[in-house]
Structures are given as C-alpha cells and as structure tokens.
C-alpha positions as CSV (number, residue, x, y, z in Angstrom):
1,M,140.0,92.4,-68.1
2,A,139.7,89.5,-65.6
3,T,136.6,88.5,-63.8
4,T,136.6,87.7,-60.1
5,T,133.7,86.3,-58.1
6,I,133.2,87.3,-54.5
7,R,130.7,85.9,-52.0
8,I,129.2,88.3,-49.5
9,D,126.4,87.7,-47.1
10,D,123.0,89.1,-47.8
11,E,123.1,91.9,-45.2
12,L,126.4,93.3,-46.6
13,K,125.0,93.0,-50.2
14,T,122.0,95.0,-49.2
15,R,124.2,97.6,-47.5
16,V,126.4,97.8,-50.6
17,A,123.4,98.3,-52.9
18,A,122.0,101.0,-50.6
19,A,125.3,102.8,-50.3
20,A,125.9,102.6,-54.1
21,E,122.5,104.0,-54.8
22,R,123.1,106.9,-52.5
23,T,126.4,107.7,-54.4
24,G,124.7,107.3,-57.8
25,K,126.8,104.3,-58.7
26,T,126.1,100.7,-59.5
27,A,126.9,98.1,-56.9
28,H,129.6,96.9,-59.2
29,A,131.2,100.3,-59.5
30,F,130.9,100.9,-55.8
31,I,132.7,97.6,-55.0
32,L,135.5,98.4,-57.6
33,D,136.0,101.8,-56.0
34,A,136.1,100.3,-52.5
35,I,138.7,97.7,-53.7
36,A,140.8,100.4,-55.4
37,Q,140.7,102.7,-52.3
38,T,141.8,99.8,-50.1
39,V,144.7,98.9,-52.4
40,E,145.8,102.5,-52.5
41,H,145.6,102.7,-48.7
42,V,147.8,99.6,-48.4
43,E,150.3,101.0,-51.0
44,Q,150.5,104.3,-49.1
45,D,151.0,102.5,-45.8
46,D,153.8,100.4,-47.4
47,E,155.5,103.6,-48.8
48,F,155.1,105.3,-45.4
49,H,156.8,102.3,-43.6
50,R,159.5,102.1,-46.3
51,L,160.3,105.8,-45.9
52,A,160.2,105.6,-42.1
53,D,162.6,102.6,-42.2
54,E,164.9,104.5,-44.6
55,R,165.0,107.6,-42.4
56,W,165.5,105.5,-39.2
57,A,168.4,103.8,-40.8
58,S,169.8,107.2,-41.7
59,V,169.5,108.4,-38.1
60,L,171.2,105.3,-36.9
61,A,174.0,105.6,-39.5
62,K,174.7,109.3,-38.8
63,G,174.2,108.9,-35.0
64,K,172.5,112.3,-34.7
65,T,168.9,113.4,-34.1
66,V,166.8,116.3,-32.9
67,S,164.8,115.9,-29.7
68,W,161.0,115.9,-30.0
69,D,160.8,118.9,-27.5
70,E,163.0,121.0,-29.7
71,T,161.2,119.9,-32.8
72,R,157.8,120.7,-31.3
73,T,159.0,124.2,-30.2
74,Y,160.4,124.8,-33.7
75,L,157.3,123.7,-35.5
76,A,155.0,125.8,-33.1
77,E,157.1,128.9,-33.8
78,R,156.9,128.2,-37.5
79,A,153.1,127.8,-37.3
80,R,152.9,131.2,-35.6
81,G,154.7,132.7,-38.6
82,E,158.0,133.2,-36.8
83,R,161.4,132.3,-38.3
84,P,163.2,130.4,-35.7
85,A,166.6,128.8,-36.2
86,K,166.5,125.1,-36.9
87,P,167.3,123.0,-33.9
88,A,170.8,121.5,-34.0
89,A,171.2,117.7,-34.4
90,R,172.8,116.0,-31.4
91,K,174.4,112.7,-30.8
92,L,171.8,110.0,-30.5
93,A,171.4,108.7,-27.0
94,R,171.2,104.9,-27.2
C-alpha cells in the first residue's frame, strides 16, 4: 500500500477531526472515505457522460427521436399506474 502526504490548513484539519469523531472514525479513515466517494462520483459522472454520448450518437445515426412532451405524458401516465402505448419515434428535426 502506498503512502501519500497531503497538506491541509489547520481549520480544515480541525473540521475533519470533528466530523470523523462524529461518525466514529479516525481522521485517516474519514479522509480515505472522502477520497473514495469523490473518485466514485467522478467515475459515475464519466460513465453517465459516456452513455449519454453513445445514446446521442445513436439518435443522430438513426435520425429518430421522441419529443419531450410525448415522453413526459407517457411517463406521467405510467406513474399513475396506467398502461399507455409507447410514443412513436419521429424523424429528428435538425
């Protein structure tokens, strides 16, 4: 396991220690958890953007999409427990 040194100002160090104590963790464990959560968040954002780009490329390649108004109506009906027909895809207006 590698060792990394970080420098934080005294105020933040005090806040980290207090927060760690409230969660029943050491400051070290608290900092590791914060780093792990931040890395996970960045990885999730990366995956979200990759998937969005992939889906947008698919929309552009197929040239068809469903309007937001139709999609919103469909989802609202589904949320009420109804079984509406899926909206039909139409040619993408460019």
